[in-house]
C-alpha positions in Angstrom: 112.5 84.5 129.2 112.9 87.3 126.6 111.3 87.2 123.4 112.3 87.5 120.2 112.4 91.3 118.6 112.1 89.7 114.9 109.1 87.0 114.8 109.3 84.3 111.9 106.4 84.1 110.3 105.3 80.0 111.2 104.2 79.2 107.8 107.5 81.0 106.0 109.2 78.0 105.9 106.1 75.5 104.2 105.3 78.5 101.7 108.7 80.0 101.0 108.3 80.3 97.2 104.9 81.9 97.9 106.9 84.8 99.9 109.4 85.1 97.1 107.2 85.0 94.1 104.9 88.0 95.8 107.7 89.6 96.9 109.1 90.1 93.8 105.6 90.6 92.2 105.3 93.4 94.2 108.4 94.7 93.2 107.7 94.7 89.7 104.4 96.7 90.1 106.2 99.4 92.5 109.2 100.0 89.8 107.2 100.4 87.0 105.5 103.6 88.8 109.0 104.7 89.6 110.5 104.7 86.7 107.5 106.8 85.5 107.5 109.3 88.7 110.0 111.7 90.2 109.8 112.0 94.1 107.6 114.8 94.1 105.0 112.2 94.2 105.8 109.9 97.1 102.6 110.2 98.3 100.9 108.7 95.1 104.4 106.0 94.5 103.1 105.2 98.5 100.2 104.4 97.6 101.2 102.1 94.7 103.0 100.8 97.4 100.5 99.6 99.9 98.5 98.6 96.8 100.9 95.8 96.1 101.3 94.9 99.3 97.6 94.6 99.8 97.6 92.9 95.8 100.5 90.5 96.9 100.4 89.9 100.4 97.0 89.8 101.0 95.0 88.3 97.2 92.1 87.0 98.9 91.1 90.6 100.6 87.6 91.8 98.3 90.7 95.2 98.3 93.0 93.7 96.1 90.4 92.3 93.9 91.2 94.1 90.2 87.6 96.3 90.8 88.6 97.9 93.8 92.1 98.8 92.9 91.9 100.1 89.6 88.3 101.7 90.8 89.7 103.1 94.1 92.5 103.9 92.5 90.4 105.6 89.2 88.1 107.8 91.7 91.5 108.6 93.8 92.7 110.6 90.7 89.5 111.9 90.5 88.5 113.6 93.4 92.5 114.1 93.7 92.1 116.2 90.5 88.6 117.9 90.8 90.1 119.2 94.0 93.7 120.5 93.5 91.5 123.1 91.3 90.6 124.8 93.8 93.1 127.9 94.8 94.1 127.4 97.6 97.0 130.0 98.2 97.1 129.8 102.5 98.5 126.9 104.1 95.5 126.1 106.4 93.2 126.4 102.7 95.5 123.5 101.3 95.5 121.6 104.7 91.4 121.6 104.0 91.3 121.6 100.5 93.8 118.2 100.4 91.6 116.8 103.4 88.7 117.5 101.8 90.3 115.8 98.8 90.9 112.6 100.7 87.3 112.2 102.4 85.6 112.6 99.0 87.5 109.7 97.8 86.4 107.6 100.7 83.5 108.3 100.1 83.1 107.8 96.7 84.9 104.6 96.8 82.3 103.1 99.8 79.1 104.6 97.9 80.7 102.6 94.5 82.2 99.6 96.7 85.8 100.2 95.4 87.3 100.4 98.0 90.6 100.2 98.2 92.5 102.1 101.0 95.6 103.5 99.4 93.3 104.8 97.4 93.0 107.3 99.6 96.8 108.0 99.3 96.0 109.0 95.3 94.0 111.2 96.3 96.0 113.1 98.3 99.0 112.9 96.4 97.2 114.3 93.2 95.4 117.4 95.7 98.6 117.9 96.5 101.2 117.7 93.0 97.7 118.0 90.3 97.2 116.2 87.6 100.1 115.6 84.8 99.4 113.5 81.5 103.0 111.6 82.9 101.0 110.8 86.3 98.0 109.8 84.9 100.2 107.3 82.3 102.2 106.2 85.8 99.3 105.4 88.0 97.0 103.9 85.5 100.0 101.9 84.3 100.5 101.0 87.5 97.4 99.7 89.0 96.0 97.8 85.5 100.6 96.0 85.7 99.5 95.4 89.5 95.7 94.0 88.5 97.0 92.1 85.8 99.6 90.7 87.8 97.0 89.4 90.0 94.6 88.0 87.5 97.3 85.6 86.2 99.0 84.5 89.0 96.0 83.7 91.2 95.5 80.7 91.4 99.6 80.6 92.7 99.4 83.4 95.1 98.4 83.0 98.8 97.8 85.1 101.2 100.6 86.0 103.6 98.9 87.6 106.2 
């Protein structure tokens, strides 16, 4: 017997409205960040996309809560910013600085109880490209919007994983 390459979640038929609604809410959230950022900031865009997945596909997880989403990305922004200030003229020093930004963000999130895995990507992206008002506004608006939508729609969200 051959196994199917694509498997449809057994709960889909019953909760299809949740799947559609939550995917649309994630789409709206990512639209905001894409509107404000260019592809130069692909790592940051990817981290917001991953946040949208966690918040809207796994809304009951601790990492989907506003404290973690907002706190984690603030830590990522700050960590990335600090490490972007360190000169890194050579490939090895760049790799080291970017890695340290991620490690420091993870350490800080764990210590402050604001764990949100995609925020380590924000630290990496900011360390690589630097911070600007444009990046700051895009990330803050995106995580604020994701958290607000999560809060407003919480009674209607279902864990889809």
